[in-house]
Structures are given as structure tokens and as C-alpha cells.
N, C-alpha and C positions, 0 to 999 in steps of 0.2 A: 357649392361654389371651395374653388382648387385654393388651394396656402397664397398663390402669388394672388390670388383673386381676393381671399380675406387680408393680404396685406395692403396691396393697391386702396380695396372701403376700408383702414382701420388711417392710415396716413391722410385717406383724405377724408378722412370726424378729427380728426386731429388737428388739421390745418384748422379746420371751422373752430372747434370746439377751446385750441388754442389763441386762437384771437382777438379772444380775449377776454382771458384768464387773468392778466393785470399783470403778471409773476418776469414780466420783463420790460426793458424799457425798448419806446419806438423801435430803436434801432436797434437792435437784439430780435426783436416779432421781424422787421423788416430783413432784416439777411437769414432769418432763421424761417421765415414764412417762402420766402425767394426762392431756398435753398429746397424745400420742401416742397415747394409745385413744381418745380423742375425735375426730382427725385419722380413724383407722381407722374408726370407726365413721360416720364423713359421707363416707368414697368408698363402706365397701359401701353404704349408703343413696341414695348417690348414683348407683352403677352400678347399683342398680335402678331410679334413676328412670331412667336411660340407656334403658331396655332394655325401659323400659316404653315412652316414649315412639316407640322406635323402631317398638315394636310395632305401637303410633297411629297411623307412618305409613305403616304394612304394611296395612293396614285400608283405612286412606284411600288408597293408590292401588288395592286388593279394589276399592272406592267408585267409582273415576272419577276420585280428585282425580291431578292430577296439575302434570305442567312449562306446563299450556294454561292452572291455574288462574292461574302466573304469568311468564308469558311475557315476560315486559322481563323480570325477575331470570335469569332461564333466558337470555336471547340475553344478559344479560351477564358467565354464571361455565360459558358452558356449553365455554368450553376446557380449562377447573379440571376435570370432571365427567367426558370421556371418557372416560376408563379404570375408571369408578367404573360399580357397580352403581347400577340407578336410583333406591331406592333411596337408595343413600350420598349418589348426587346430589344428592335430592330434598332432603336432610340439609345434604348441600355447601353449596347456596343458600341456605338459611332463615341457617346458620349465616353464613356471607358475607352477608349482605343489614341481617342484625343489625351487623357488625363495622363496614362501613361507616354505622351510623347513628348511631354510639360505645357502642352499649346495654354492652360490657363494657370500655368505657375508666373507672377505678375513681374514685370518687365519685359513678356511675350506676344 
């Protein structure tokens, strides 16, 4: 089970246990439970999207798309990916490129 899958499972278990713990007012439980269930749904949907995108990269690689198409980025991060599988390395290079362009910064 991946870390993401563990988080999703843990959140689901916590929701079930929290519902009967008695430490919160009913209003607190309702608000917290609603937020947690929405978070769980979002995590599950993101997990599906990640798996779909991983498959897409696998298909692209099977069609000949690889590090040759983004050589400069590969050169920049090749030391970071030396122990990774090919597909994981391509995904890592893409993620690092986005990080360096500030795509993940708050407000962007």
C-alpha cells in the first residue's frame, strides 16, 4: 500500500472512530466529519487521477516519448533519478521542472 493509500485508509478509519468518541459537541462532529469526508473523497479522486496519469506516461514511453524529448531537464535532474525506474524518473523530472517554475507556490 502506498503512503497515499495509507492516508486515505487512516482517514476513513479515523472518521468511523471519531463518530462515537464523545469528545466533541454534535456541531463540532458534524463540521469536522463533513470536512473529513470531503477530504477523503478528494484524496480518493486524486489517487485515481495519479494512477491514470502514471498509465498515460507509461503509454507515452511505449510510443517512444522519453528523456530524449526533454534532454535539458533530464540533464538537470539526472543525479536525483539515478536509482528510480524509468517512468518514475520521468515523472520526477516533470515535477521538479514544475517546482522550479513556481507552479506549486501558493496563489499560483
